[in-house]
Backbone bond lengths (Angstrom), bond angles and torsions (degrees), N, CA, C in turn:
res aa  C-N    CA-C-N  psi(-1)  N-CA   C-N-CA  omega(-1)  CA-C   N-CA-C  phi
1 M - - - 1.447 - - 1.532 108.84 -
2 S 1.300 116.04 171.39 1.464 119.21 -176.53 1.526 111.06 -139.60
3 A 1.326 114.69 174.64 1.466 119.65 177.41 1.526 110.23 -59.97
4 T 1.313 116.69 -36.55 1.470 120.03 178.28 1.523 110.31 -60.48
5 Y 1.323 116.38 -46.59 1.460 121.44 -178.93 1.531 111.08 -60.34
6 Y 1.338 117.31 -51.09 1.460 120.68 -177.17 1.527 112.39 -71.56
7 T 1.313 116.88 -30.38 1.464 119.35 174.71 1.520 109.70 -63.62
8 D 1.334 116.25 -46.28 1.463 120.75 179.61 1.528 111.97 -67.61
9 K 1.323 116.61 -41.35 1.462 120.98 -174.76 1.529 113.26 -76.26
10 I 1.327 117.29 -36.03 1.472 120.19 -173.41 1.529 112.54 -111.24
11 L 1.326 116.53 -59.06 1.468 119.54 -171.36 1.522 114.30 -71.59
12 A 1.320 117.70 -35.38 1.467 120.46 -176.23 1.522 112.76 -60.34
13 K 1.320 117.80 -19.24 1.464 122.13 -179.78 1.526 113.06 -83.51
14 L 1.323 116.82 -12.34 1.463 120.55 -177.61 1.520 110.71 -79.49
15 T 1.330 116.36 140.08 1.466 119.71 -178.06 1.523 112.22 -67.17
16 G 1.333 118.23 -26.82 1.460 120.86 -179.06 1.509 114.55 -88.01
17 F 1.340 117.39 -3.25 1.463 120.77 -175.42 1.524 111.73 -101.69
18 S 1.326 115.12 137.62 1.466 121.58 173.63 1.519 108.59 -124.46
19 K 1.323 115.84 127.31 1.459 119.89 176.62 1.525 109.11 -68.64
20 A 1.317 116.02 151.63 1.464 121.90 -177.31 1.525 111.87 -54.57
21 C 1.328 116.78 -41.58 1.470 119.83 -176.25 1.530 112.47 -71.20
22 D 1.339 117.37 -12.99 1.464 120.87 178.71 1.527 112.78 -94.02
23 L 1.316 117.18 -4.21 1.466 122.34 -178.36 1.522 110.79 -92.49
24 P 1.334 117.37 156.77 1.463 119.41 173.78 1.530 109.38 -58.65
25 G 1.313 117.35 135.58 1.457 121.50 -177.82 1.519 112.15 84.44
26 C 1.296 116.92 13.29 1.466 126.34 179.12 1.531 114.87 14.50
27 G 1.319 114.93 99.61 1.450 121.00 173.21 1.516 115.61 87.71
28 V 1.329 118.14 1.13 1.460 120.64 178.35 1.519 108.22 -93.38
29 A 1.320 116.50 119.38 1.461 121.11 -176.35 1.516 111.49 -71.08
30 P 1.337 117.45 127.22 1.454 120.03 174.34 1.528 111.01 -75.18
31 A 1.341 116.64 -14.33 1.468 120.79 179.38 1.527 109.72 -82.18
32 D 1.312 115.60 159.10 1.455 122.34 178.78 1.521 107.30 -129.65
33 P 1.340 118.20 79.60 1.460 120.39 -170.05 1.535 115.79 -73.89
34 H 1.321 120.35 -5.34 1.462 124.29 179.17 1.516 114.07 66.40
35 E 1.289 119.31 3.28 1.454 121.65 173.54 1.514 107.45 -154.22
36 D 1.299 115.32 158.33 1.453 119.38 -175.39 1.523 111.24 -77.46
37 L 1.314 115.88 115.36 1.459 121.87 175.96 1.522 110.81 -108.80
38 G 1.311 116.69 13.24 1.452 120.13 -179.21 1.515 111.52 87.09
39 E 1.302 114.42 -162.93 1.465 120.45 -175.71 1.528 111.66 -72.15
40 F 1.322 115.55 140.25 1.463 123.20 177.26 1.519 108.78 -71.69
41 R 1.357 116.70 129.52 1.463 121.74 -177.42 1.520 113.83 -108.81
42 G 1.335 117.79 -25.45 1.456 119.68 179.87 1.514 111.49 159.49
43 V 1.332 114.89 -177.88 1.464 120.21 -177.31 1.528 110.33 -139.44
44 Y 1.336 114.75 139.19 1.458 121.15 171.62 1.519 106.00 -99.14
45 K 1.318 117.16 116.33 1.463 121.45 179.48 1.521 108.77 -99.84
46 N 1.314 115.07 121.38 1.455 120.49 179.70 1.518 111.26 -72.25
47 R 1.321 114.48 151.50 1.468 121.12 179.77 1.519 110.60 -62.47
48 D 1.311 116.46 -46.56 1.458 122.26 177.42 1.531 106.93 -82.65
49 T 1.311 116.49 109.48 1.470 120.21 -173.59 1.528 112.86 -61.94
50 S 1.329 118.79 -21.33 1.465 119.59 176.66 1.527 110.99 -69.71
51 N 1.347 116.55 -17.05 1.460 121.19 176.64 1.526 112.04 -85.69
52 G 1.318 117.42 -2.37 1.462 121.26 175.42 1.507 113.64 62.80
53 G 1.323 115.40 -141.69 1.448 120.52 -177.73 1.510 111.31 -148.92
54 V 1.327 114.64 172.40 1.455 121.69 177.67 1.523 107.16 -121.64
55 Y 1.334 115.84 116.21 1.455 122.70 -178.85 1.518 108.66 -93.00
56 V 1.319 116.52 126.87 1.464 122.13 -174.28 1.527 109.67 -104.95
57 F 1.331 114.68 130.09 1.466 122.79 178.70 1.525 108.75 -124.10
58 D 1.325 116.65 173.88 1.465 120.82 178.90 1.522 112.99 -57.93
59 E 1.320 117.16 -38.40 1.460 120.32 -171.70 1.529 114.62 -113.18
60 G 1.317 117.85 2.46 1.455 118.60 -179.90 1.514 112.67 176.47
61 I 1.327 114.84 -168.66 1.460 121.26 -179.70 1.523 109.64 -131.03
62 C 1.316 114.69 155.17 1.456 121.77 175.67 1.524 106.34 -128.37
63 S 1.320 115.60 115.06 1.456 121.24 -178.92 1.517 108.30 -100.19
64 R 1.336 116.32 132.59 1.462 121.24 177.34 1.510 108.54 -120.84
65 R 1.342 114.58 129.45 1.466 119.46 -178.35 1.517 109.08 -153.46
66 Q 1.326 116.31 123.55 1.465 123.78 176.77 1.535 111.85 48.47
67 G 1.324 115.72 47.35 1.456 121.38 177.20 1.516 115.27 78.96
68 M 1.332 117.91 -3.58 1.465 122.09 179.03 1.523 109.17 -100.31
69 K 1.320 115.34 147.84 1.455 120.16 -179.76 1.521 109.02 -124.99
70 N 1.324 116.25 139.38 1.451 122.26 179.69 1.525 107.76 -130.98
71 V 1.327 116.84 115.55 1.460 122.15 -179.34 1.518 108.85 -105.83
72 V 1.338 116.70 126.50 1.462 121.44 -178.22 1.521 108.98 -133.97
73 R 1.322 115.56 126.64 1.471 120.98 172.82 1.534 108.75 -84.54
74 F 1.335 116.08 141.21 1.465 119.98 178.68 1.529 110.31 -57.31
75 A 1.325 117.65 -38.90 1.465 122.31 -178.03 1.532 112.47 -66.05
76 D 1.327 117.96 -18.82 1.468 121.64 -179.62 1.521 113.59 -90.46
77 I 1.338 117.42 -5.24 1.464 121.09 -177.63 1.527 109.58 -87.19
78 V 1.335 115.60 125.71 1.463 121.92 178.36 1.522 109.91 -92.47
79 S 1.340 116.48 -42.84 1.465 119.48 -179.62 1.523 111.18 -151.05
80 V 1.315 113.62 158.02 1.465 123.11 178.65 1.523 106.66 -123.77
81 S 1.332 117.13 130.31 1.466 118.72 179.51 1.524 110.94 -137.98
82 L 1.316 113.61 146.55 1.460 121.87 176.78 1.524 108.20 -97.78
83 P 1.343 117.64 153.22 1.458 120.04 -179.64 1.525 111.84 -65.44
84 E 1.308 115.26 149.55 1.466 121.96 176.86 1.522 107.92 -106.27
85 P 1.302 123.01 152.89 1.452 126.76 1.64 1.529 113.00 -84.21
86 K 1.324 117.60 -16.93 1.466 117.36 177.25 1.523 108.36 -132.01
87 P 1.319 116.82 148.77 1.462 120.39 -179.95 1.517 112.03 -62.16
88 G 1.290 115.03 142.50 1.454 120.77 178.06 1.511 110.45 -114.24
89 T 1.305 115.47 -122.02 1.463 119.77 -175.89 1.525 112.34 -120.10
90 Y 1.311 117.01 16.17 1.458 118.77 -178.68 1.528 111.42 -143.06
91 V 1.312 114.15 164.85 1.452 122.51 175.92 1.532 106.79 -131.11
92 D 1.323 116.51 138.19 1.457 121.12 177.01 1.518 109.61 -100.09
93 L 1.321 115.20 135.46 1.456 121.99 178.42 1.522 108.77 -111.84
94 T 1.314 117.38 131.94 1.458 122.04 172.58 1.521 106.41 -100.54
95 L 1.331 115.68 129.28 1.462 121.54 -174.86 1.527 111.50 -103.73
96 R 1.316 116.46 158.50 1.470 122.47 179.26 1.528 111.87 -56.02
97 S 1.304 117.32 -30.40 1.464 122.26 -178.94 1.530 112.53 -72.97
98 G 1.339 116.86 -8.56 1.456 121.20 -176.48 1.524 112.35 94.61
99 Q 1.317 116.60 -12.45 1.461 120.57 177.76 1.518 109.78 -78.42
100 S 1.323 115.33 168.77 1.460 119.96 175.95 1.521 108.67 -127.92
101 A 1.303 114.86 159.60 1.465 121.56 177.98 1.517 107.62 -137.85
102 R 1.314 116.63 143.44 1.457 122.03 177.79 1.522 108.27 -112.33
103 I 1.322 115.67 127.25 1.461 122.45 178.37 1.522 107.70 -113.43
104 I 1.321 116.22 126.52 1.472 120.64 -179.34 1.524 109.89 -97.09
105 I 1.319 114.62 128.29 1.471 123.76 173.05 1.517 104.32 -130.24
106 D 1.332 117.12 99.56 1.463 118.16 -169.54 1.526 115.07 -93.87
107 A 1.316 117.48 26.10 1.464 122.37 169.68 1.525 112.48 50.68
108 V 1.306 116.32 80.47 1.460 123.72 -174.62 1.521 113.86 -47.36
109 D 1.331 117.42 -40.96 1.462 119.27 -177.40 1.526 112.57 -93.01
110 G 1.332 117.38 12.33 1.449 120.91 177.16 1.518 114.45 82.51
111 K 1.318 117.77 6.20 1.457 121.26 179.14 1.526 108.92 -104.50
112 F 1.329 116.27 150.27 1.456 120.28 176.59 1.522 111.51 -76.86
113 S 1.310 117.89 -12.69 1.457 120.91 -175.37 1.528 112.48 -57.72
114 E 1.322 118.81 -30.29 1.460 119.50 179.51 1.520 110.92 -68.19
115 L 1.317 116.92 -37.39 1.460 120.65 176.36 1.525 109.84 -62.91
116 Y 1.319 116.81 -46.38 1.465 120.61 179.85 1.531 111.20 -61.33
117 E 1.303 116.52 -41.00 1.463 119.98 -179.61 1.534 111.31 -67.85
118 F 1.323 117.12 -36.07 1.462 119.53 177.43 1.533 109.61 -67.08
119 V 1.322 117.65 -38.78 1.466 121.49 176.13 1.524 110.01 -63.13
120 R 1.312 117.30 -40.86 1.473 121.17 177.55 1.525 110.16 -60.20
121 F 1.330 117.18 -42.69 1.464 121.59 176.72 1.536 109.90 -60.48
122 L 1.340 117.09 -47.84 1.465 120.43 179.52 1.526 111.14 -59.09
123 D 1.317 117.11 -44.38 1.467 120.73 179.00 1.529 111.54 -57.51
124 R 1.318 116.42 -44.20 1.470 120.13 179.89 1.525 111.11 -64.86
125 M 1.323 116.34 -43.25 1.474 120.52 -177.96 1.527 111.50 -69.09
126 I 1.315 117.10 -35.73 1.474 120.41 176.51 1.530 109.49 -64.11
127 R 1.309 115.80 -47.07 1.467 120.29 179.03 1.524 110.95 -59.26
128 E 1.323 116.76 -44.75 1.472 121.15 178.94 1.534 111.70 -61.02
129 S 1.319 116.70 -39.99 1.470 120.17 -176.75 1.521 111.96 -70.94
130 Q 1.323 117.82 -19.31 1.456 121.47 -178.57 1.519 112.65 -95.85
131 E 1.313 118.00 -5.22 1.479 121.02 -179.83 1.504 111.08 -87.80
């Protein structure tokens, strides 16, 4: 499977997600990840604009929030975890380097289901990158 497949199957159903071909400039990434992450697939725009968005590419994601940028390759993710005791609006990623990254998905329609679906997408992409 590929990023295209999982983007269409999982992310395209989320209210906060827009596929690249549905954006102005069809397929041109508004993000500037400073390294090649492959083809731009779409963006998850958070409800709270200060939380920015998550730009999805073939090989990773680029999260933008309050002027800060976080670039993560799927192959560099060791684990994905949700906050305890109950899920909130973010997911923590543990990277091979020992560092961690926090990705915010603030559930545009007020449901946690968008966060869970984004985690499902990450799980699939991590598995694909390790095969």
